[in-house]
Residue, then its C-alpha position, 0 to 999 in steps of 0.5 A: m884147965n890146969n894143963l891150959s895154966a900150964v901151958l899159958g905159964a910155959i909159953s908166956h916167956p919169950s925165951r921158951r917162944a924161940i925154943i919152940a919157933q926152933l923145935a918146930n922145925g925138927p927135934a934137936r939136942v939140947t946144946e943145939i937149942a941153946k946154941p943162940f942163946d945168950m943164957s947158960l945150958n942150965a938156964v936152957s934146961k931149965h926152960l926145957k923142963v917148963l916146957e916138958q911140964a907143960g906137954l909142950v916137948h918130947r924129951e928122948k935119950q939117945g945115948r949121952d944127948h938129949v934129943i927134944e922135939f915139939r908137941g903141938e897139940p897142947l896148944r890147942q887149948v890155947a887155940g880153943w880158948a882163945h877163940e871163944y872171945e873171937r865173936f866179942w873182939n869181932e862184935r866190937l871191931d864191927t862197932f868201931e867200922s861203924y862208927f867210922t862209916e857213919k862219921r865218914k858218911k856225915k863229913s860228905 
């Protein structure tokens, strides 16, 4: 559960989700990742560290550059956790649909 908490915490910030979306297209250097953001390189590095601690990215040093690669496996934990509640929401939506179907029948 600790890793799930780390992953949920990491993806809770919109900038980190944007970084993940960017890296889903392929690995990139830290400077390339920082380019579209209106924040300092230091701030982007801090976001990358959070993602790295959650296992969502992997950093590899290539000469002077740090190349960051997305790792999607930890998101499976989030999907698995959320899937446990799918039955609950399906039941509620089915009840909601039945209510409006009955209401529509009574109007006819």
